[in-house]
Each structure stands twice: as C-alpha cells, then as structure tokens.
C-alpha positions as CSV (number, residue, x, y, z in Angstrom):
1,M,-25.8,-24.5,6.4
2,T,-23.8,-22.2,4.1
3,A,-20.1,-22.7,3.5
4,L,-17.9,-19.7,4.1
5,I,-15.8,-18.9,1.1
6,T,-12.7,-16.9,1.8
7,G,-10.1,-15.7,-0.6
8,R,-6.4,-16.0,-0.5
9,P,-3.9,-13.6,-2.1
10,I,-2.4,-14.7,-5.3
11,T,1.0,-14.5,-3.6
12,D,-0.1,-17.7,-1.8
13,A,-0.3,-19.6,-5.1
14,Q,3.2,-20.8,-5.1
15,S,3.1,-22.2,-1.5
16,I,-0.2,-23.9,-2.3
17,V,1.3,-25.7,-5.3
18,C,4.5,-26.5,-3.5
19,A,2.5,-28.1,-0.6
20,A,0.5,-30.1,-3.0
21,V,3.6,-31.4,-4.8
22,E,5.2,-32.4,-1.4
23,M,2.0,-34.2,-0.2
24,A,1.7,-36.0,-3.5
25,G,5.4,-37.1,-3.5
26,G,6.6,-35.2,-6.5
27,Q,5.5,-33.2,-9.6
28,R,5.0,-36.2,-11.9
29,I,2.8,-38.0,-9.4
30,L,0.7,-34.9,-8.8
31,A,0.4,-34.2,-12.5
32,R,-0.9,-37.7,-13.1
33,R,-3.4,-37.4,-10.2
34,L,-4.7,-34.1,-11.5
35,G,-4.6,-34.9,-15.2
36,I,-2.4,-32.0,-16.1
37,S,1.1,-31.7,-17.4
38,Q,4.2,-31.9,-15.2
39,S,5.5,-28.8,-17.1
40,D,2.5,-26.7,-15.8
41,I,3.3,-27.8,-12.3
42,S,7.0,-27.0,-12.7
43,Q,6.1,-23.5,-14.0
44,A,3.7,-22.9,-11.2
45,V,6.3,-24.1,-8.6
46,N,8.8,-21.7,-10.1
47,D,6.3,-18.9,-10.5
48,K,6.9,-18.6,-14.2
49,L,3.6,-18.5,-16.1
50,P,0.3,-17.2,-14.7
51,D,-1.7,-19.4,-17.1
52,A,0.1,-22.5,-15.9
53,R,-0.3,-21.4,-12.3
54,N,-4.0,-20.9,-12.8
55,R,-4.4,-24.4,-14.5
56,V,-2.7,-26.1,-11.6
57,L,-4.8,-24.1,-9.0
58,N,-8.0,-25.0,-10.9
59,A,-7.0,-28.7,-10.9
60,L,-6.4,-28.4,-7.1
61,G,-9.9,-27.0,-6.7
62,Y,-9.2,-23.3,-6.5
63,M,-10.8,-20.6,-8.6
64,V,-8.6,-17.8,-9.6
65,V,-10.5,-14.5,-9.9
66,E,-8.8,-11.3,-11.1
67,V,-10.3,-8.1,-9.8
68,I,-10.0,-4.6,-11.3
69,R,-10.7,-1.8,-8.9
70,P,-10.7,1.9,-9.8
71,V,-8.1,4.2,-8.2
72,R,-9.6,6.6,-5.8
73,G,-10.8,9.7,-7.7
74,Q,-10.3,8.1,-11.1
75,N,-12.7,6.1,-13.3
76,A,-15.4,6.6,-10.8
C-alpha cells in the first residue's frame, strides 16, 4: 500500500507550529522534545524568519519544498 502525500500551502505553517506548541504545553517543552531552540519556535510562531520556520517544521516531520514555476509565456 502506498501512502498518499499531499502538500499544504506555506501559509499553513504558522497554524501547524501553533497547534504543536499548544499540544505540547508551551514553546519550551516543545523545543526540548524536538531538540531545537525555543527561539526558533518563537520566531516560527510569530512568522518572523523563514529559516527558523523551516527548522521547526522539519523537526515536526514536515519537508518544506520551494517551487519555482515560469510565468506563462516567459522562460519557457
């Protein structure tokens, strides 16, 4: 059986991180569980640094993939 892999828009990132923080009982607890800094979690919750957001999402089991697509009629 093959698992279905679906993507979520990067705009969902903040809500994913916030939900994980809430389920863990706080940023410090989540940071300890994931082995990452509380600062990264804070920056992801506040949507500050994309690198911090990506580190937190990776630790939560998500893979962040950036896609570059040509504009119709250009670069094709």
